[in-house]
C-alpha positions, 0 to 999 in steps of 0.5 A: 978624741975622747972629747969629740966622742963625748960631745957626739954622744950628748948631742945624739941623746939631746936630739933623741929627747926632742924627737921623742916629744913628738911621739905621744904614744911613747912614754916620754918620761921613760925615754927622757930619763934613759937618754939623760942617764946615758949622757950623764954616765958617759960624761961622768967617765971623762968629767968627774964634776958631773958625778955629783947630784949637785951638778944636775940640781944647779943646772936646772933653772928652778925659778922658771919651773915654778913660773911655768907651773903657776902659768899653767894653773892660771891658763887652766882656770881661764880655760875652765871659766871660758873667759877668752871664749866669752871675750871673743863671743862678745866681739863677734856679736858686736862686729858681725856686720863688718867682716873687715873690722872683725878681722882686725879686731880678732887678729889684734885681740888674739895677738895681744892675748898671746903676748901673755898666754901661750900661743897654743892655748890662744889657737885652741880658744879662738879657732872655734870662735872664728869658725863660728863667727865666719859661718854666721856671716856666710864667709870663709874662716880661712883668712881669719884663721891664717891671720890669727896663727901668723900674728900670734907668732909675732906676739911672742916677741913683745913681752918677756912672758909672751913665750917659753923662749922669752921667759928663759931669755928674760930670766937668764939675762934679767930683762924686764917688760920695759926692756922688751917694749923699748927694744922690740916694741917698734919692730912689733908695731911695724911687723904687725901692722904690715902683716895685717894690711897685707893679709887684708888686701891679698887674702881677706878681700879675695876670699870674701869676694869669692864667698859672696855668691856661694855658701861657705857653710858645710852641712854639719855646721849647724850642730857646732853653731848650736854648741857655741851659741849656748856658751855663756859666762856669768857676768860676775865670774867674767868680770872677776876673772878679767880683773884678776887677769889685769892684776896678773899682767901688772904683777908681771910688769912691776915685779922683777922676779917673774916666778914670784909674780906667777905664784901670786897670780896663781894664788889670786885665781885659785882664791876667786875660783873655788872648786865645787866638790861632789858633795855640793860644798865649795872650797879653795883647792890649789891641788885640783888645779895642780892635777891639771898641769901638763907636767910632761912639758915641765919635765921637758924643760928640766931635761933641757937644762940638764942637757945644756949643762952637760954640753956646756961642761964638755965644750960643745957650746964653746965650739958653737960660740967660736964658730959664730964669732968666726963667721961674724969676723968680729962685726956686730951687725953681721953677728946679729944677722947670723944669730937671727937667721940661724935661730929662726931656721933652726926653730922652723924645723925644731921646737924653739925651746931647745934652740933657746936653751942651747943658745942662751949660754952662747949669747951670754959669752958673746955679749961679754966680749968687748967688741959686742953689745947686748942690745942688737945680739939679744934682739936678734936672738929673741926675734930668731927663736920666736919668728922661725915657727912660721917657716914650717907648720910643725915648727909651731904648736899653734900652727898645728892646732889651727890645722887640726881645728880646720880639719875637724870643722871641715874648713876646705880652703885651709890645709897644710899646703896653704898654711905652709905657703902663707906662713912661710912667706910671712915668716920670711917677711918678718925675718927681713923686717928684723934684718932691716931693724937690726941694721938701723939699731946698730948704725943709729942707736 
């Protein structure tokens, strides 16, 4: 009875941690420390091992924390130097006379970029550029924004550093870039191409036809257009950072220790982007970029690790593992499909990061059993936590950012209802493709 009581206390505190994250007006750090303290005190009453500080230090995956800090530094530098804005602007200038080709290029570029940089940043960068381009062509930006936000959720499945869940999974199970490409690359190609073709035939074509005989540009568009047209990046700065980005990608591919690749990459970007002081002097300054890192998200990860450590030691995760094993009846294909469905649905309602952290030790136990292999279960896990975000807009930060950008720029034909409908349909399509992919994987490979 005491064990059940302890499990419920920790679970409720964990849910509270996730809920508080969505209320920005509250002090997240205070409430997270409060919830962890409550969980730790109750756990310490029944489990003496949790009374030592070492338990909490060892529960945190510090290599992931260091990598995330390095990634945030790189993203901040790329944003500050407007590198992706410049890439998108050059593409718009080149393909502005061909709306369909522009659609494919924008979706492909944003998707491949999102396989390296977090999807929220991609939505923030590409959203305004898409609106600018479409209004310049006198067509609605809605299908382009829908294409971007649907496809960048797919991008997370492609690489071990394409999303926070992938970083967690790849680090814990020692999965490298080659593993992702060989196990999930074919799925990504099938899902991505089918998504683009359907978006083109069903949404883009209809919206372009609708806009042929009437304007899609609101009255206030001119001011926003002027701001975007004035954006420019010096060629020297642009190519220097583009080269550094390529080097960083190669580091991620060839260095097994992902945190080391992140640190080296961050140092390279800091060296080639010195900070200009108020006095006019230019100096290297890592501290300036460290100040801009979103430490709230870093702290959130640390809290997640501690909570999972508590749930692991109190037996909650073992119960979930036995439940999944019972449902599957020791059938590998059934278990893989169950993992795909459960994680994708859960990720549709909650942020996929806590879902990932909870399931990592469970998947670890399952793949250690003689009747199951790593490949299908791991693929199902990765697809599930990354694909569920499109079921509901609130399940993906990138979706919510796209909606916000649409509202700010008065894109009348893209609202919550339409994103919910389109995103939900494509998320269901991606999950169905994932199920067929798992069937082929288990039966033939």
